[in-house]
C-alpha positions as CSV (number, residue, x, y, z in Angstrom):
1,M,-12.7,-99.4,38.5
2,I,-15.2,-96.5,38.2
3,E,-18.9,-97.1,37.8
4,T,-19.0,-96.4,34.0
5,D,-16.2,-98.9,33.5
6,R,-18.0,-101.5,35.7
7,R,-21.2,-101.0,33.6
8,E,-19.4,-101.5,30.3
9,S,-17.4,-104.5,31.5
10,A,-20.6,-106.1,33.0
11,R,-22.5,-105.5,29.7
12,R,-19.7,-107.2,27.7
13,Y,-19.8,-110.3,29.9
14,L,-23.6,-110.5,30.0
15,D,-23.7,-110.1,26.2
16,A,-21.3,-112.9,25.8
17,A,-23.2,-115.2,28.2
18,E,-26.5,-114.4,26.5
19,G,-25.0,-115.1,23.1
20,W,-23.6,-118.5,24.1
21,L,-26.9,-119.5,25.7
22,R,-28.8,-118.6,22.5
23,R,-26.2,-120.5,20.5
24,V,-26.7,-123.7,22.4
25,I,-30.5,-123.3,22.2
26,E,-30.3,-122.9,18.4
27,M,-28.1,-125.9,17.9
28,K,-30.1,-128.2,20.2
29,L,-33.6,-127.3,19.2
30,T,-33.0,-127.0,15.5
31,K,-31.6,-130.6,15.7
32,Q,-34.7,-131.9,17.5
33,F,-37.6,-129.8,16.2
34,G,-36.3,-128.3,12.9
35,A,-35.4,-124.8,11.8
36,N,-39.0,-123.5,12.7
37,Y,-38.8,-124.5,16.4
38,L,-39.7,-120.8,17.3
39,A,-42.6,-120.5,14.9
40,A,-45.3,-118.4,16.5
41,D,-48.2,-120.1,14.7
42,E,-50.1,-123.0,16.2
43,A,-49.2,-125.3,13.2
44,G,-45.5,-125.4,14.0
45,G,-42.8,-124.7,16.5
46,C,-41.7,-126.3,19.7
47,R,-44.8,-126.7,21.7
48,A,-42.9,-126.8,25.0
49,I,-42.1,-123.2,24.4
50,S,-45.2,-121.2,25.2
51,K,-47.0,-119.4,22.4
52,D,-46.6,-116.2,24.3
53,I,-42.8,-116.4,24.4
54,R,-42.7,-117.4,20.7
55,R,-44.9,-114.4,19.8
56,Q,-42.7,-112.0,21.9
57,I,-39.5,-113.2,20.2
58,G,-41.2,-113.1,16.8
59,G,-42.5,-109.6,17.4
60,R,-39.0,-108.3,18.4
61,F,-37.5,-110.0,15.3
62,E,-40.1,-108.4,12.9
63,T,-39.7,-105.0,14.6
64,D,-36.0,-104.8,13.9
65,R,-35.1,-107.2,11.1
66,S,-31.8,-105.5,10.4
67,R,-30.6,-106.1,14.0
68,F,-31.2,-109.9,14.2
69,S,-29.7,-112.5,11.8
70,R,-31.7,-115.4,13.3
71,L,-35.0,-115.5,15.1
72,I,-33.3,-116.8,18.3
73,D,-31.2,-113.6,18.4
74,A,-34.4,-111.7,19.2
75,A,-34.8,-113.7,22.5
76,D,-33.8,-111.7,25.6
77,L,-32.0,-113.3,28.5
78,G,-35.2,-114.1,30.3
79,H,-36.6,-115.9,27.2
80,A,-33.4,-117.9,26.8
81,I,-33.4,-119.0,30.5
82,T,-37.0,-120.1,30.3
83,I,-36.4,-122.1,27.2
84,A,-33.2,-123.8,28.4
85,L,-34.6,-124.7,31.9
86,H,-38.0,-125.9,30.7
87,P,-38.6,-129.2,32.4
88,E,-39.5,-130.9,29.1
89,L,-36.4,-129.5,27.2
90,Y,-33.7,-129.4,29.9
91,P,-32.9,-133.1,30.4
92,G,-32.5,-134.1,26.8
93,N,-31.1,-130.9,25.3
94,F,-29.4,-128.6,27.8
95,R,-28.4,-130.7,30.8
96,D,-25.0,-131.7,29.4
97,A,-24.2,-128.2,28.2
98,L,-25.0,-126.6,31.6
99,L,-23.7,-129.3,33.9
100,G,-20.2,-127.9,34.3
101,A,-21.6,-124.6,35.7
102,F,-24.6,-126.0,37.5
103,P,-23.9,-129.6,38.6
104,D,-26.9,-129.7,41.0
105,G,-29.4,-129.3,38.1
106,P,-32.0,-126.8,36.9
107,A,-32.9,-125.3,40.3
108,E,-29.3,-124.2,40.8
109,A,-29.1,-123.0,37.2
110,R,-32.2,-120.9,37.7
111,T,-30.8,-119.3,40.8
112,F,-27.6,-118.1,39.2
113,L,-29.1,-117.3,35.8
114,S,-31.8,-115.2,37.4
115,R,-29.1,-113.2,39.2
116,L,-27.6,-112.5,35.8
117,E,-31.0,-111.4,34.5
118,E,-31.5,-109.1,37.4
119,I,-28.2,-107.4,36.7
120,R,-29.0,-107.2,33.0
121,N,-32.4,-105.6,33.7
122,K,-30.9,-103.1,36.2
123,L,-28.3,-102.0,33.6
124,A,-30.9,-101.7,30.9
125,H,-33.0,-99.3,33.0
126,G,-30.1,-97.1,34.1
127,G,-29.4,-98.7,37.4
128,T,-26.1,-98.5,39.2
129,C,-23.6,-101.3,38.7
130,S,-22.0,-102.0,42.1
131,D,-18.7,-103.8,42.6
132,R,-20.8,-106.9,43.6
133,D,-22.9,-106.7,40.5
134,H,-19.8,-106.5,38.4
135,E,-18.2,-109.5,40.2
136,R,-21.4,-111.6,39.7
137,A,-21.7,-110.6,36.0
138,V,-18.1,-111.7,35.4
139,C,-18.0,-114.8,37.4
140,Y,-21.4,-116.2,36.6
141,S,-21.1,-115.4,33.0
142,N,-17.7,-117.1,32.7
143,D,-19.0,-120.2,34.5
144,L,-21.9,-120.5,32.0
145,I,-19.7,-119.8,29.0
146,D,-17.0,-122.2,30.0
147,S,-19.6,-125.0,30.6
148,I,-21.1,-124.5,27.1
149,K,-17.7,-124.2,25.5
150,Q,-16.6,-127.5,27.0
151,H,-19.8,-129.2,25.7
152,F,-19.1,-127.8,22.2
153,K,-15.6,-129.1,22.5
154,E,-16.9,-132.6,23.2
155,Q,-19.4,-132.3,20.3
156,N,-16.6,-131.1,18.0
157,M,-15.0,-134.5,18.3
158,E,-17.7,-135.9,16.1
159,R,-17.0,-133.6,13.2
160,E,-15.6,-135.1,10.1
161,F,-13.5,-131.9,9.6
162,N,-12.5,-130.8,13.1
163,V,-11.2,-127.4,12.2
164,P,-11.6,-123.8,13.5
165,T,-14.8,-122.1,12.3
166,F,-16.2,-118.6,12.8
167,V,-18.9,-118.3,15.5
168,R,-19.5,-114.5,15.4
169,V,-18.8,-111.4,13.3
170,V,-19.5,-107.8,14.2
171,D,-18.6,-104.4,12.6
172,N,-18.6,-100.8,13.8
173,R,-21.8,-100.1,11.9
174,G,-23.9,-101.9,14.4
175,N,-24.1,-105.2,12.5
176,E,-23.7,-108.4,14.4
177,F,-24.2,-112.1,13.4
178,H,-23.9,-115.3,15.4
179,L,-22.9,-118.2,13.2
180,T,-23.9,-121.9,13.4
181,H,-21.6,-124.6,12.2
182,D,-22.9,-126.4,9.1
183,P,-20.5,-129.1,7.8
184,N,-21.8,-128.6,4.3
185,R,-21.6,-124.8,4.2
186,Q,-18.6,-123.4,2.4
187,M,-19.0,-119.7,3.3
188,H,-21.1,-117.4,5.5
189,F,-22.6,-114.7,3.3
190,F,-24.2,-111.5,4.5
191,D,-25.5,-108.8,2.2
192,L,-25.7,-105.9,4.6
193,R,-27.4,-103.7,2.0
194,R,-30.5,-105.9,2.5
195,Q,-30.2,-107.2,6.1
196,G,-28.5,-104.5,8.1
197,N,-26.7,-101.2,8.0
198,G,-24.7,-101.6,4.8
199,D,-24.0,-98.0,3.6
200,L,-20.5,-96.6,3.9
201,Y,-19.1,-93.2,2.9
202,V,-15.8,-92.0,1.7
203,G,-13.8,-91.1,4.8
204,D,-15.4,-93.7,7.0
205,E,-13.3,-96.3,8.8
206,L,-14.7,-99.8,8.6
207,V,-13.8,-102.0,11.6
208,L,-14.6,-105.8,11.5
209,E,-14.1,-108.2,14.3
210,A,-14.7,-112.0,14.2
211,E,-14.7,-114.6,16.9
212,V,-13.5,-118.1,16.1
213,D,-14.7,-121.2,18.0
214,P,-12.6,-120.9,21.2
215,N,-12.0,-124.6,21.4
216,F,-9.3,-124.2,18.7
217,T,-5.9,-122.6,18.8
218,G,-3.0,-122.4,16.3
219,Y,-5.0,-120.8,13.5
220,T,-4.4,-117.7,11.4
221,L,-6.8,-115.0,10.3
222,D,-6.6,-112.9,7.1
223,W,-8.9,-110.6,5.2
224,F,-9.1,-108.9,1.8
225,T,-11.5,-106.8,-0.3
226,F,-12.3,-107.1,-3.9
227,N,-10.8,-103.7,-4.4
228,G,-7.2,-104.9,-3.6
229,D,-7.0,-104.3,0.1
230,H,-5.7,-107.1,2.3
231,G,-4.2,-107.8,5.7
232,Q,-3.4,-110.3,8.4
233,G,-5.2,-110.7,11.7
234,L,-8.3,-109.1,13.1
235,P,-9.7,-106.7,13.9
236,M,-9.7,-105.3,10.3
237,R,-9.5,-101.6,10.1
238,L,-9.9,-100.0,6.7
239,Q,-10.2,-96.4,5.7
240,I,-12.9,-96.1,2.9
241,G,-11.6,-94.2,-0.1
242,M,-12.7,-93.2,-3.6
243,K,-11.6,-96.6,-5.0
244,H,-14.2,-98.3,-2.9
245,V,-17.2,-96.3,-4.2
246,G,-19.8,-98.5,-5.8
247,L,-23.0,-100.5,-5.4
248,Q,-21.1,-103.5,-4.1
249,F,-18.1,-103.4,-1.8
250,I,-17.1,-107.0,-0.7
251,V,-15.0,-108.0,2.3
252,R,-13.9,-111.5,2.9
253,L,-12.5,-113.0,6.2
254,N,-10.7,-116.3,6.3
255,V,-9.5,-118.6,9.1
256,R,-6.8,-121.2,8.4
257,S,-5.8,-124.0,10.8
258,S,-2.2,-125.2,11.2
259,E,-3.1,-128.6,9.8
260,P,-1.5,-129.8,6.5
261,W,-5.1,-130.2,5.1
262,H,-8.0,-127.9,5.0
263,R,-11.8,-128.0,4.8
264,L,-12.1,-125.6,1.8
265,H,-10.0,-124.7,-1.2
266,N,-6.8,-122.5,-1.1
267,G,-5.9,-123.6,2.4
268,I,-9.0,-122.2,4.0
269,D,-11.2,-123.7,6.7
270,D,-13.9,-121.2,7.0
271,S,-14.9,-117.8,5.4
272,I,-17.2,-114.9,5.9
273,E,-18.2,-112.6,3.0
274,L,-19.9,-109.3,3.7
275,H,-21.3,-107.0,1.1
276,Y,-21.6,-103.2,1.6
277,R,-22.4,-100.2,-0.6
278,V,-20.0,-97.2,-0.7
279,L,-21.6,-93.9,-1.6
280,P,-19.7,-91.2,-3.4
281,P,-18.8,-87.9,-1.6
282,T,-21.5,-85.3,-1.7
């Protein structure tokens, strides 16, 4: 594997590990402290998280609102490690989720997660990704992800409707969203004209990928647009044409389990709807 391939591969694993760590933070701390657990003001937020970290995360979020769908998504890997391993937060919130990867506790977790952060920082500043860096990025990231996935699998047993749901969606326009399971939500809705890069042009290719909760298998994926396009499986690849021009271009993604019953209507268990704008040719 050449160095450019090692860098790209390591980045993918680090991105995935960071995303899963942020996901477990969002789930646990929202449940304990409410949706404003990262509030930067003194009147709210989780007081165990320093005001400085909350201000840094809030500042990143405000600087690039189109990039982050949730406040926690503006946390970098260092922020996420500090939050998850905080002595007041770790025992009751993150121990069970990290136990599979770090059975000896927070000191062990800090050692290995700090190594991931070192590799992340090196790559972010143009450093070389050695074979050893790549091996660590892959192995340590997989250990962390597998541990969190197993925890989520155990948590899923408590769901009234234990069906596959979307956990992430990304397109080739630079939009990315991490999704949190809400038993009462019937659809994930994103208006990319207002919260991202939502402008398309005739001749563009739109590519959409979505990740389903990996604890589930045996499901099918399909997609359609309100302009008559449809297909099975993901990624979705669609050439934008004249028929798509308009102020509102809607794409919907669906996941369907193999069960004889489903959480939503029309045999669907979870859906994502994305709104774009398609501009006419100049």
